[in-house]
N, C-alpha and C positions, 0 to 999 in steps of 0.2 A: 564723763562717759558712763552710761548705766551698766550695771552688772549683766543685764540681759544682752545688751549689744556685745559686750566683751565675750560672753559665753557663745553667742552665735558666731562671732568671728573665729573663735577657737575651734568650734565644731566644724566650720567651713574649712578651716586650715587642715583639721584632722581628716575630713572627708577627701580633700584634694590629695593629701599624702596617701590615703588609703587607695584612691583611684590609681595613683602612680604605681603603688605596690602591686595592685591587680594587673596593671599593664605589663609590669616587669615579669610577674609570674607567668602571664600568658606567653610572653615572648620567650621566656626560658623553656616552658613546656612545649612550645611549638617547634623546638629544635630537635630533630630526630637524632642528631649526633649525641645529644646529652642524655636522652632517655631511651634510645634504642638498646635492646638487649641482644647483642650479637650472638649468632648461633655458635655452638661449640665446633671448633675446627676438627675435621676428621684427620687424625694422624695414625701412624702405625700402632701407637699405644692404644688408641681408641678402637681400632680394628681388632687388635688382639683381645681387648676386653669383650667385644661383642662376639668374636669367633675365636675362642681360646684354643681350639684344637688344631689350628693351622700354624705352619712355620713361616710362610711368606705370604705377602699380599701384593696384588697388582695395583696399578693406578686405575681410576675409574674409566671404563670404556664400554663400548657396545651400545645397542639400542633394544630395550631400555638399558641405560648405563648401570654397570655393576662393578664392584671390586671382586676379583677372583681370589679365592683362598686356596693356597697350595700347600701340599706336603711333598717331601722327597720320596719318590717311589722306592720301596725296599729292593726292587729288582734292578734298579738303574739309578743313575744320578739325576734323572730328569724329574722336573716338577709335574705333579698331577693335580688336577683340580679336585678339591674336596668339598667345595661349597661356594656360596656367593654372599656378598654383602651389598646392600643397596639402601638408598635414602628415599623415603616416601615422597618427598617433593618431586622426585624425578618420575613419578608414576601418577600423574593427575587423574581425577580430581583429588585435591587434598581434603582430608577430613578437618572440619572446623571444630575447634575446642570451644571453651566458654567465650573467649575473646578473640581468637585468631587461629589460623591453621597450626597444626602440631607436626613438627618435623622430627622424624625418627630414623635412626640408623638400625637396620635389621640384618642379622646373620641367619643363613639357612643352609643346611647341608643338602646332599644330593638326594636324600629321601624325603625332603620337604619338612624336616624338623627344624624348628627355630632354635638357634644356638645362643641367642641373646639379643637384647635391644638396648639402645641408648637414645634417650630423648635429647635431640640436638638443640631444639628451640621450641618454646611454647610461651604463650602469654596468658597470665591470669591477672585480673584487675587488681587483686590484692596479693600478688606473688611475693613482693618484698615484705609484706606484713605477715602473711600466713605461713610462709616458708615454701621450699621447693618440694611439695609433697609428691608430685608425679615422678620426679627423679630421685625419690627416696630409694632405699635399698630394697624394700619389700615389693613394691609394685612392679618394677621391670623384671624381677626374678621369676614372676609367675608365668612369663612367656617362655621360659627355657624349656626345651624338649617338647613343646606343643607342636603338633603336626597341623599343616595348613588345611587339612580336611575338617578340622574341628571348627566349631562355631565362633569361638573367641567372644562369647557373650558375657557381658558384665553381670555379676550376680550368680552366674552358673559356672562358666568356664574360667572366669577371671574375677577376682574380688576387686571391686571398685574402691575409690578413695572417697571417704565421707566429705561432703560439700564440694566435691570435684567430679561429680558423676558424669557431667557432660564431657569434660576433658578425658576422663577415663574411657568412655565409649569411643571418643575420637581416636585415641591411641589404639584401642583394640581393633576397631574397624580398619584404621589405616594400615596397621601391621598385617592383618589378615589379607586385605584386598591387594596390597602391594605384593605380598609374598606369592599370592596366587597368580598374579600377572607375570611375575618373574618365572614361576614354575611353567607356565604355558609356553614361555619363550625358550628357557634353558633346560627344563627338566621334562622332556617329552615323554619319558617313561614313568613319570611319577604317578602315584596313586591318584593324586588330584586330577591330573590330566585325563586319566582313564575314567574317572568319575564324572567328568564333564562332557562325556560323549552324549550324543542325542538319546541313546537308549537309557543311559543312567539318569539323565534329566527327566525323561518320560516316566521312568519307574519312580523317581522321587516325587513327581507330580501325583502319581497314583497313590504312592505310600502316604502322602500328606492328606489324602481324602479319607473321610469316614465312610462307614457302610452306607449311611444315609446319602452322602454325597454321590457314592457310586450308584445308588439306586436312582438318584435324580438324573445322572448323566447317562443312564442306560446300561452301564456295565453289569449291574445287578438287577435282576427282575424277580420280584416276589409274587408267587403264583398261588392262589387259593383254589383248591380243587374240591368242590362239594362231592360227598359220597352219597350213595343211594339211601343210607340210613340217616341222612342230615348231618353226619359228622364231617369234618374237613381235614383234608391233607394239605399241608403247607409246604411248598417247594420253593427254594431260592436258587436261581440259576445265575452263573457268572462264568465268563470265558477265562480259561487259564492256558492260553496257547503259548506261553513264554515262561521259562523257569523263574525269572524274577517276579513275574506277575503271580505265578502259582504260590511262591513263597510269601508274597504280600497277602494273598487271600487266606491261606490255611497254615502258614508257618513253614519254615524250611524243613523241619523233620517230617511232618505229615506229608508235605508235597514230595519230598524225596522218596519216601516209601511208596506213595501212590504212583509216581512216575516210573520207578523201577518195576513195579508190578504191571503197569500198563505196557511198558516196553517189552516185557517178557511175553505178553499175551498177543499183541498186535504189532505190526511192523511200523505203521505210521498213523497219523491222525492227531488232532488237537483235543485237549480235554476241556469239557464243559462241567464246571462244578455244580453239584446238586446238593443243596442243603435240605434236610428233611426235618419237618416238625408238624405240629397240628395234633388234633384229637381223633384222627381217623381210627375206626375200629378195624378196618382192613389194613394189614401191614403193607408197607411200601414194597413193591416188587419191581426190580429193574426191567423185567421182561415186559412190563406194561408200557414202557417208554418207547418212543420212536421219534424220528425227525423227518419232517416232510419239507421238500423244497420243489416248488412247481408240482409236477405230476409224480415225482419220485419220492418214495417212502423208504426210509432206512431204519429198520427195526434195531433196537439196541440189544444185541445178543449178550449172553452172559459174559463172554470174554471181553466185551467192550465196556464193561462197567466194573470199576474198582472201588474198594472201600478206602476212604481218605482218613477218617478218624472221628473222634468224638467232638470235634469243633471246639477245641480248647485254645487254639492259637490263631493268629492272623486276624484279618478283618472279620471273619465269620464267627469269631469267638463269642459265645453267649447269645448268638442270634438264632441258632437252631440246636436240635439235640444231637445230631450226628450228620456226617457228610459223606458223600460218595462223588464219583466223577464218571461221566460217560465219555468214551473216546469217540469223537465224531468221525464218520466215514470220510476218507480223503476226497471223495467225489463231491462232497458238499462245498459249494462256493461260499467261502466265508465273507466275501465282499458283498454278498446279497443276503437279504433277510431269509430266515427259515423258521418253520413252526416246530415247536416241541409238542408232542402228543402224549397223552396219558389215558390209558384205558381204565375207566371207572366201573365197568360192569362186564358180565359175560366171562367167557373162558380166557385164560391167559394166552396171549398170542393172537386173539381175535379182537379186533377193534370195533366194538359195537357202540357203546356209550363213550364218546371220546371228548375229553377236554383238551383244549389246545391254547397255546399262547405263542405269539410271534417274538422272535429275538433277532436283533441286529448287532453284530460285533462293532463296538465303537472304533473310530479311526486309529486312536493311539494303540490300543491292544492289537488291532489288526496289523498295523505296521510292525509292531514288535514280533508278532507271530511269523510274519513273512520275511523277517530279516531285512526290511527296507528302512531307509532313512526316515526319521520322523519328520513330516512336513513342518518347517519352522513356524508356520502360522498356528500350529496346534500347541506349541510349547511357549512358555514365558521365557524371555531372555534370562540367562543364568544369573547375571549380576542383579537384574531387577528382581528376580525371584528371591535372591539372597537378601536384598534390601527389604522386601516385604516380610520375609521370614524374620529378619533381624528386628524390624520395627515392631512386629508382633511380640518378640521377646522383650523389647524395650518397654512397650506398654504393660506387658505382664509384670515386668520388674517393678513398675510403679506401685503395684499392689503387693506382689509377692515379697519384694525386698523392702517394703516400707517399714520405717522404725515406728511401730504403732504406739509405743509409749510416748515418743516425742510428738506424734500426731495428737494423742489424747491431751497432753499438756498444752499444746498450741490451741486446740479447740477450747479448752478451759479458759485460756487467756483471751481468746476472741470473744467468748461469751461475757467475760468481765468487761471488755472494752464496750460491747454493745449495751450491757447493763448500765455502766456509768454514763454512756452517751444518752440513752433513752430516759433515764431517771434524773439526770442532771445532778446526781449526788456527788458532792465534792469529796467525801470520805472514800467512796468506792473508787473514784477516779484516782486519788492519790495511792490507794492500795494497788490499783491496776498499773499505774506508772512505775511503782517499785517492782512489781512482777515483771513488767516489760524490761526495765533496766537490767535487772539481775539475770532473768532467764534468756530473753532474746539477745541481750547485750553480751554478757560474759559466759553464760553457760552453753547456749545453743549456737549463737553467732549466725542465726538465719535471717537477719534483718534484710529489708529490701534496699537495693542500691540503684543508682542511675544506670549502672552497667546493665541491669536487667532490661532497661528501655532500649539501649543501643544494641544489645545482643539479640533482643527479640526481633528488632527490625532486620538485623543482619542474618540471623539463623532461623528465626521462626519459632513456633510454639514447641518444637522438639526439645528446646533447651530446658523446659519445665517437666518433660514427661518422665523423667527418671528420679525426681525428687519430690515426693508427695507433700512433705511439710512446706517446702518452698512454693509449690503449686497452690496449696491452700491459702497461704498468706498473700500470694499475688492476687488470687481471685477475690479474696476478702477486700484487699486494698482497692482493686478496680471497681467492685460492685458498690462498696460504701462511698467511694469518691463520686461515682456516677449519680448516686441517689442523694447524698447529703453533703458532699464536699470532702475536705481533707481530714476525715476521721482518723486515718492512719497517722497523720502528723500529730494529732491530739494525744493519742494514748498508746500507739503501737510502735512508734519510732523510739528506740532506746536512747539516741542522742538528743532527741527532743525532750524525753523524760529527764535526762541528765541536766539539761538547761533549765527545765522547770524547777528541779530541786535546788539548783544554784540560785535562781531568782527567789525562791521561797525562803531560803535561809540568809539571803543578803539583806542587810539593813536598808530600809527604804531610802534613806538619805544618800545612799550610793547610786541608786538607780536613776538614770537619766533617759532622755529621749532626744533623738536628732530633730532639728527644726523640721517642720512639716514639708517645706519646699525641698529640702535635701532628702528627707525620707522618701518622698514620692518618686524621686529619681533613682535613689539607691536601690529600691526594691527590684529594679529591672536588671541589676547586675547578675542575679541568679539565672535569669532567662538568657542572658548573654553567655553565661558559663555553660548552660545546657546546650545551646546551639553550638558553642565552641567544641564541647565534648563529642557531640554527634558528628560534626564535620571531621574532627580529628580521628574519630573511630573508623570512619569510612576512608579517610585519606591515608592514614598511617596505622595499619593494623598491627605494627610492631611496637606501638606505644601503650604504656599502661598509665593513663592519666588520672583515672578515677580516684586513686588513693590520695592525690594531692588536693582534691576538692571535696572529698568526703572523709573528714577526720575521724568519724566514728570507728572506721576500721583500725585506726592507730590505737585507740584506747581499748577497744574490745578484743583485738587480736594481739595486743601487747607488741607493737612494732619495735624493731631494733634500730630503726632509722631516726637519727637525731633531727633531721630535717622535718620528718613527719610529726615528731613530737613537738617541734617548734611551732609548726602550723596549728596543731591541736591547741597548744597553750595559748596562742594568740586568739583563737576563737572562744575558748573558755573564759579568758580574761575579759574579752569584749562582752560576753554574756553576763558577767558580773554587773556591768554598768547598764547594758541595754538588754532587756529580757528577750530571749530567743534570738540573739543577734544573728547566729548562723542561719536559722530558719528564715529570718526576714530578708537577708541580703545575699546569701551565698549558696543556699542548698539547691542544686540542680534537680534533685528528685522532687522537692517541694514545688519547683517551677513546673515540672511536667504534670504533677497532680493538680496544680493550680489551674492549668489550662483545661484539664478535664472537668474541674469543679465549676467552670463557667456555664456548663449545661446542666448542672444539678438542679432538679426541680424543687426539692425541699430545703428551703433556706431559713435563716434566722429571721423571725418577725420583728418588725419595729413598731413602736407606738408613737402617739402624737407628742408625748413629752420628750422624745429623743431629739426633737429639733433644738431644744435648749439645754437639756440635761447632759452633762459631760462625764457622769459616773462610769458608764460602760467604756467610753472612749479612753478614759484614763486607765482603766483596768485591763484593757486588751493587751495581751502579751506580744502581739505581732504588729500593733499599730494599724490594724485593718479597718478601724472605725473612725469616721470623720463626721461628727454630728449625726445626722439621721441616716447617713450612707454607710454601707459595709462593702468594702472591696472584697468580693467573695473569693477571688483567686488567692488573696493573701490570708483569708480566714482559715485557721487550722482546726476549727470546730472544737476548741477547748470548752466552749459554752460558758465561759465566765460571765459573759453579758446576759445570756439567757437565765443563768442561775440567779442573777440579781432581780429578775422579774418573776421568778417562779412562785413566790409567796402569794401574789395577787395576779393571776394570769391575765395578760392583756392590758394591765395597768402598771405603770412604774411604781414600785413599792417605796421609792425614796421620797421623803417629805420634801415637797417643793419649796417650802420656806427655808429648809436647810440648804437646799441646792442653790437658792437665790443668793445666799450669803457668800457662797464660793464662786459665783459667776458675776464678774463685774459687768456693769452696764446691762443689768437684767432687763430693764424696761426697754432699752433700745433693741435688745435681741428679741424680746417678746413682740415688739411692735413690727419687726420685719418678718415675723412668722405668722 
């Protein structure tokens, strides 16, 4: 029996055992009972931890369900409610963290202040590796004493957790939104409930608008009045028929003073703000103003015009030099348009040369002025408005809270990756691999995982909006894969870099290859793993499977799990004998990128000598080359094969006579090609 036959049988036996092992691991991981992370049970001790100021607690009841927190009344022996505790899953929709919903127990007193929170259950793909950072002492304590009228925005109101930004946002949003819903039901007199009235929502909508926005929607009208000497008087008009609206426009102090003065002069009427600017040589005179509606003209008497201030506050700040306000006659129908007139010539009180402009009070300010309910169609739904506001904060945090030093280092690394790839320089590539291994592996820990694929499908692009370095590396990976193939696997994957260093320092006589027939079947194991993980992620959201199939988390986050270290050791040992063993047969992320690489337009070129020359095939670390063919989904763009052709572009640089010596039956091979 030949040595080759014996080796093949041994390898087949090894592969059969390996297949059985994979099957057993799949079966083990498919059992929710073994991997499920049960939520923390809510006990009196937990309730006391979240609401420490209470003496007794009820069972959960009501709709929505709450635990009542009681204290004994000092005037009697009866229990009185001092607050509520509730679980966020009872108030859907649940907020989704990085891998699954986040369940939180929240305590709230009767004033809408948070007394404490307790994370009952959440899933992170590498939770057992990286530690229970969300349930650490620091993060939950930040919610203590926060009132539910606050924004609970990560990076502003609450500090997030590095590398857990998505879950941090989910906790903050879940606590805030659930607490507000409880307040609507149980705290009818709370500040939050009063703030969610239609008037408050309307004022908030207006407060969020800029001066230019108000000009666009007609609340503000900018009026240029030419003077006889070609100078110009600039007036800005805006309706202030509601206290809240007046405070928005000119600030609470200036509005309060103007309102008091107007009330002392006239009994009724709404104020129309008049901002004054321009280069007019004639001073502004309120007696030159009038309002016309239909055939009726209402001159603005001195008592109907009040000084507002120097325009230092509110929306009008820095828009004009100073401001006044005319008190409109109560006979003016505010629901109808009216004209504002200004006399530019002649004697005061005589309207000879008249400039005019039409003004229509917009619907929201009109309803505020009349004390009428704001038509719902004019206002955004409160929760949707919160979401839009919150998303704006989330986008802003991507830039405002970005770790720019980390971004700079990452951009340097990406530049080195592209330099090594484009120049095919082996020395640059090895330096880049070392940089990747040390920085992305142990220092930063921001490498890409297959969990990014499953969570992107489940959650959408929002998962990347709060982590700029992660977003940069994800975009780089997608773009380079689409154009050139698996460039990420070549030089940007720290575990791939580790395997390359292992192969580089392993004596060649230790390195083997699986028989071609077995190899061609074994490469599809990683695609089965990818499909399995995606299915399990959608079927069992309470399972954290990724860490068992992506061993790089174990070594780079220094896991304390003996099982995970055992899995890692098996893959690294296999990499000693078969280069990039994990990349070839078990990496689900590589499988996903391999599928994308199938549409890459710029691939490695082959030349005529490739039909018979085996140099590149034998050097390929992933076994992607078979004669003249390259299986591009398996190619990791290490460019070992291209670097062997670079000396004489388009022509194999290897001496064909030397190649003939190493290839048996050369004549037969040449004859068939």
